[in-house]
C-alpha positions as CSV (number, residue, x, y, z in Angstrom):
1,M,90.6,98.2,89.6
2,G,92.4,98.9,92.9
3,S,94.7,101.4,91.2
4,E,91.7,103.6,90.5
5,L,91.0,104.0,94.2
6,N,93.0,105.7,97.0
7,L,93.4,102.5,98.9
8,G,96.1,104.0,101.0
9,Q,93.4,106.0,102.8
10,M,92.4,102.7,104.4
11,F,95.5,102.5,106.5
12,V,96.9,104.2,109.6
13,A,100.5,103.3,110.2
14,G,103.1,103.8,112.9
15,F,106.8,104.3,112.2
16,L,110.2,104.5,113.9
17,G,111.7,107.9,114.1
18,R,111.6,111.3,115.8
19,E,111.9,113.1,112.5
20,V,111.0,112.1,108.9
21,E,112.9,113.3,105.9
22,A,111.8,113.1,102.2
23,D,113.6,109.8,101.6
24,H,111.9,108.1,104.6
25,W,109.4,105.3,103.6
26,L,106.6,107.1,105.4
27,A,107.1,110.3,103.5
28,R,106.9,108.3,100.2
29,S,103.8,106.5,101.5
30,L,102.0,109.7,102.4
31,A,102.8,111.2,99.0
32,E,102.6,108.2,96.6
33,D,100.3,105.7,98.4
34,R,98.2,108.5,99.8
35,L,98.4,106.9,103.2
36,G,95.4,107.7,105.3
37,G,97.1,108.5,108.5
38,V,99.8,107.9,111.0
39,I,99.8,106.8,114.7
40,L,102.3,108.1,117.1
41,F,103.9,106.2,120.0
42,S,106.2,107.5,122.8
43,R,108.1,104.3,123.3
44,N,109.1,101.1,121.5
45,V,108.5,97.8,123.2
46,D,112.2,97.8,124.3
47,G,111.7,101.1,126.1
48,S,113.5,103.3,123.6
49,V,111.9,106.5,122.2
50,Q,109.8,105.8,119.1
51,N,108.3,109.1,118.0
52,I,107.9,111.5,120.9
53,E,110.6,113.1,123.1
54,S,109.5,116.7,123.7
55,P,106.8,119.2,122.8
56,R,108.9,121.1,120.3
57,Q,110.1,118.0,118.6
58,L,106.6,116.6,118.3
59,K,105.2,119.8,116.7
60,Q,108.0,119.8,114.2
61,L,107.5,116.1,113.4
62,I,103.8,116.5,112.7
63,A,104.2,119.6,110.7
64,G,106.7,117.8,108.5
65,L,104.6,114.8,108.0
66,C,101.6,116.9,106.9
67,Q,103.8,118.6,104.3
68,F,104.5,115.2,102.6
69,A,100.9,114.1,102.4
70,A,99.0,114.2,99.2
71,I,95.8,114.1,101.2
72,P,95.6,115.6,104.7
73,P,96.3,112.7,107.0
74,L,94.8,111.5,110.3
75,V,97.4,112.1,113.0
76,A,96.4,109.7,115.7
77,I,97.4,108.9,119.2
78,D,96.3,106.8,122.2
79,Q,96.0,109.6,124.7
80,E,93.4,108.2,127.2
81,G,94.9,109.6,130.3
82,G,96.6,108.0,133.3
83,K,98.8,105.1,132.5
84,I,97.8,105.1,128.8
85,C,99.4,108.3,128.0
86,R,101.7,108.9,125.0
87,L,102.3,112.6,125.9
88,A,104.0,111.9,129.2
89,P,104.7,114.6,131.8
90,K,108.3,113.4,132.1
91,N,108.8,114.6,128.5
92,G,107.3,118.0,129.1
93,F,103.6,117.4,128.4
94,L,100.6,118.0,130.7
95,P,99.8,115.5,133.4
96,S,96.6,113.5,132.9
97,R,94.4,111.2,135.0
98,S,92.8,107.8,134.3
99,A,89.2,107.2,133.5
100,A,88.7,105.5,136.8
101,E,90.1,108.5,138.7
102,L,87.9,110.9,136.9
103,A,84.8,108.8,137.2
104,A,85.2,108.9,141.0
105,E,84.9,112.7,140.9
106,G,82.0,113.0,138.5
107,V,81.3,114.0,134.9
108,A,82.4,117.6,135.4
109,A,85.9,116.4,136.3
110,T,86.1,114.4,133.0
111,A,84.8,117.4,131.0
112,R,87.5,119.6,132.5
113,A,90.3,117.1,132.0
114,A,89.2,116.3,128.4
115,E,89.1,120.0,127.6
116,C,92.8,120.4,128.7
117,M,93.8,117.2,126.9
118,A,92.1,118.2,123.6
119,A,93.6,121.6,123.7
120,E,97.1,120.0,124.1
121,L,96.5,117.6,121.3
122,A,95.3,120.4,119.0
123,E,98.3,122.5,119.8
124,Y,100.6,119.8,118.3
125,G,98.5,119.0,115.3
126,I,97.0,115.7,116.5
127,N,93.5,115.3,115.1
128,L,92.4,111.8,116.1
129,N,92.5,110.4,119.6
130,F,91.9,106.6,119.8
131,A,89.7,107.2,122.9
132,P,87.6,107.1,124.9
133,V,87.4,103.6,126.2
134,V,83.8,102.6,126.7
135,D,84.5,99.1,128.0
136,L,82.6,98.3,131.2
137,N,84.7,97.5,134.2
138,L,83.1,94.1,134.7
139,N,86.4,92.3,135.6
140,P,88.6,94.3,137.9
141,D,91.4,91.7,137.3
142,N,91.3,92.3,133.6
143,P,95.0,92.7,132.7
144,I,94.6,95.4,130.0
145,I,91.5,97.4,131.1
146,G,90.8,97.1,134.8
147,R,94.5,96.9,135.8
148,Y,95.2,100.2,134.1
149,Q,92.1,102.0,135.2
150,R,91.0,102.6,131.7
151,S,87.2,102.2,132.3
152,F,84.8,104.8,133.6
153,G,83.0,102.1,135.5
154,A,80.7,99.1,135.3
155,D,77.4,101.1,134.9
156,P,76.6,101.8,131.2
157,A,74.9,105.1,132.0
158,Q,78.0,106.3,133.9
159,V,80.3,105.3,131.1
160,V,78.1,107.0,128.5
161,A,78.0,110.2,130.5
162,H,81.7,110.4,130.9
163,A,82.4,109.3,127.3
164,R,80.1,112.0,125.9
165,A,81.9,114.7,127.9
166,Y,85.2,113.4,126.6
167,I,84.0,113.3,123.0
168,E,82.4,116.8,123.1
169,A,85.6,118.4,124.5
170,H,87.6,116.9,121.6
171,H,85.0,118.0,119.0
172,R,85.3,121.6,120.2
173,R,89.0,121.4,119.3
174,G,88.5,119.8,115.9
175,I,89.7,116.4,117.1
176,G,87.9,113.1,116.2
177,C,87.5,110.3,118.6
178,C,87.3,106.5,118.4
179,L,85.3,104.4,120.9
180,K,87.0,101.2,121.9
181,H,87.1,98.2,122.1
182,F,84.0,96.8,120.3
183,P,82.2,94.6,121.2
184,G,83.5,94.9,124.8
185,H,86.9,94.1,126.4
186,G,86.0,94.9,130.0
187,S,85.0,91.4,131.0
188,A,88.0,89.7,129.4
189,G,90.5,87.8,131.5
190,S,93.6,88.2,129.2
191,D,95.4,90.5,126.9
192,S,95.0,90.3,123.1
193,H,98.4,92.0,122.6
194,L,99.8,88.6,123.7
195,G,97.6,86.1,122.0
196,F,94.1,84.8,121.4
197,V,91.4,86.0,123.9
198,D,88.1,84.2,124.0
199,T,85.4,86.2,125.9
200,T,82.5,83.9,125.1
201,A,82.0,82.7,128.7
202,Q,82.6,86.1,130.4
203,W,81.1,88.6,128.0
204,Q,77.7,90.1,128.8
205,A,75.2,91.7,126.4
206,I,75.3,94.9,128.6
207,E,78.7,95.6,127.1
208,L,77.0,96.7,123.9
209,E,74.9,99.3,125.8
210,P,77.5,102.2,125.7
211,Y,77.7,101.8,121.9
212,R,73.9,101.6,121.6
213,Q,73.4,104.8,123.6
214,I,76.2,106.9,122.1
215,L,75.3,105.9,118.6
216,A,71.6,106.7,119.3
217,A,72.7,110.2,120.2
218,G,74.2,110.7,116.8
219,Y,77.9,109.8,117.2
220,A,79.6,109.1,113.9
221,D,83.3,109.4,114.5
222,G,85.2,106.1,114.8
223,I,84.9,102.8,116.6
224,M,87.8,100.4,117.1
225,T,87.3,96.6,116.9
226,A,88.8,94.3,119.5
227,H,90.8,91.2,118.6
228,L,88.4,89.2,120.8
229,I,86.6,85.9,120.0
230,N,83.0,85.8,121.1
231,R,81.1,82.8,119.9
232,R,77.8,84.3,121.3
233,L,78.1,86.9,118.6
234,D,80.0,84.9,116.0
235,P,79.8,81.1,116.3
236,S,82.7,80.7,113.8
237,G,85.2,81.8,116.4
238,L,86.7,84.6,114.4
239,P,88.0,87.6,116.4
240,A,85.8,90.7,116.1
241,T,88.2,92.5,113.8
242,L,87.9,89.7,111.2
243,S,84.3,88.9,111.8
244,P,81.5,89.9,109.3
245,A,79.0,88.9,111.9
246,M,80.3,91.3,114.5
247,V,81.4,94.2,112.3
248,T,78.8,94.3,109.5
249,G,76.1,92.3,111.3
250,Q,76.2,93.7,114.9
251,L,77.9,97.1,114.5
252,R,76.6,98.3,111.2
253,Q,73.2,96.6,110.8
254,E,72.0,96.1,114.3
255,L,73.5,99.1,116.0
256,G,73.3,101.3,112.9
257,F,76.8,102.7,113.0
258,G,77.6,104.9,110.0
259,G,81.1,106.2,111.0
260,V,84.5,104.8,110.4
261,V,85.4,101.3,111.7
262,F,89.1,101.1,112.7
263,S,90.9,97.8,113.5
264,D,93.0,97.5,116.5
265,D,96.7,97.1,115.8
266,M,97.0,94.2,113.3
267,Q,100.4,93.3,114.6
268,M,99.0,92.2,117.9
269,R,99.6,88.5,118.6
270,A,95.8,87.8,118.6
271,I,95.9,88.4,114.9
272,S,99.5,87.8,113.8
273,A,99.7,84.4,115.4
274,G,96.7,83.2,113.4
275,W,96.9,84.8,110.0
276,P,99.6,86.1,107.6
277,Y,99.4,89.8,107.4
278,A,98.0,90.1,103.9
279,E,95.2,87.6,104.7
280,A,94.4,89.4,107.9
281,V,94.0,92.6,106.0
282,Q,91.7,91.0,103.5
283,R,89.6,89.3,106.2
284,A,89.3,92.6,108.1
285,V,88.2,94.5,105.0
286,L,85.7,91.7,104.1
287,A,84.4,91.9,107.7
288,G,83.6,95.6,107.2
289,V,86.6,97.4,108.6
290,D,87.3,100.7,107.0
291,V,90.7,101.5,108.3
292,V,93.4,99.0,109.1
293,V,95.8,100.1,111.9
294,V,99.4,98.9,111.8
295,G,101.3,100.2,114.8
296,N,104.7,99.2,113.7
297,N,105.6,99.1,117.3
298,L,105.4,95.4,118.0
299,S,106.9,94.3,114.6
300,P,108.3,97.3,112.7
301,T,108.3,97.0,108.9
302,E,108.5,99.5,106.1
303,H,106.3,97.4,103.8
304,A,103.0,97.1,105.7
305,V,101.1,99.8,103.9
306,R,102.2,98.7,100.4
307,E,101.5,95.0,101.2
308,G,98.1,96.0,102.6
309,I,97.2,97.9,99.6
310,E,98.2,95.0,97.4
311,A,96.1,92.7,99.5
312,I,93.0,94.8,98.9
313,E,93.8,95.1,95.2
314,A,93.8,91.3,95.1
315,L,90.4,91.2,96.6
316,L,89.1,93.6,94.0
317,D,90.8,91.9,91.1
318,S,89.5,88.5,92.1
319,G,85.9,89.7,92.6
320,R,85.9,88.7,96.2
321,I,84.8,92.3,97.1
322,E,82.9,94.8,95.1
323,P,84.3,98.2,94.3
324,Q,81.2,99.8,95.8
325,R,82.1,98.3,99.1
326,I,85.5,99.9,99.1
327,Q,84.1,103.2,97.8
328,C,81.8,103.2,100.9
329,S,84.8,102.9,103.2
330,L,86.6,105.7,101.4
331,A,83.5,107.9,101.6
332,R,83.2,107.4,105.3
333,I,86.9,108.2,105.8
334,A,86.5,111.3,103.7
335,R,83.5,112.5,105.6
336,F,85.3,111.9,108.9
337,K,88.3,114.0,107.7
338,A,85.9,116.7,106.6
339,M,84.3,116.8,110.1
340,I,87.8,117.1,111.6
341,A,88.7,119.9,109.2
342,G,85.5,121.8,110.1
343,Q,84.0,121.3,106.6
344,Q,81.1,119.3,107.9
345,P,79.4,119.5,111.3
346,W,80.0,116.8,113.9
347,N,77.0,114.4,114.0
348,F,76.6,114.8,117.7
349,P,74.4,117.1,119.8
350,A,75.7,120.3,121.3
351,P,77.0,119.7,124.9
352,P,75.1,121.0,127.9
353,T,76.2,124.4,129.3
354,T,77.1,122.8,132.7
355,W,77.9,119.3,133.9
356,S,76.6,117.8,137.1
């Protein structure tokens, strides 16, 4: 059953290398497995260059990748601004500012900064930014959000205003966005890159408010799940990425999100320490995730996409998931790509003529 579907579209994968030739595993995956997209990183965990060393090299890399693809791929990056910046000024790219710095100056500053950022991404062929962060800054000591100034603030209305300016600037350049990290990472006291994070005690219901308001305005791009345990939303103790209660129940049914659900990197310790990779992929898909992200930055491997496809095929062959459920994911991904390509309108209101 799985062979009849383009299951590779349900994966975005990272890779090692500043150029990709026809015999590279990624080129084969884009052509044969119909890999849905790639994610680019500037550095490996050891500090060496992973994908990005200069503007010219980046443009050549992306153009080459797109030539290998049987289906136009998502070309994704985490370009939030400030310290979370894959296109670094030291490598010849434009400087950027953090969410916290922009929030201090007002929405107009975010709109201008996002316009410059989106123009730069479009110039190189990047069509998906895993941003903006809509986590509320409820814990300034948070080691992965507050510490890096990734939040626009603690007030949902302020976060929503800045996020909308950010999203609309990207849309004008044909770039999709991905809100993160659902259902809220701002109150957490530890980092899911390093292990399990339980936010049950700290999490507040107000952390859903940015999603509620942005979705109510018609947003239908992407949302990234967090690898966070929250027993107030799922008593079973599963992290959000693997939780049917949080992804299908909360995000799809209660908040009414109809866009693409992306997982956070499945190689992060919060997932890899608890589940074998194939099982984690299956659990994520059963929870309602549409696209599995494998950064290949923390634990590089050439086999993640093929093993992930086989894990979904096993779900289909065993009857644990219906083909219609997978077809719904593929349809959402196709619609998102059509929006990026300008073949369908963005499901979001036109921006105001001025920002205050």
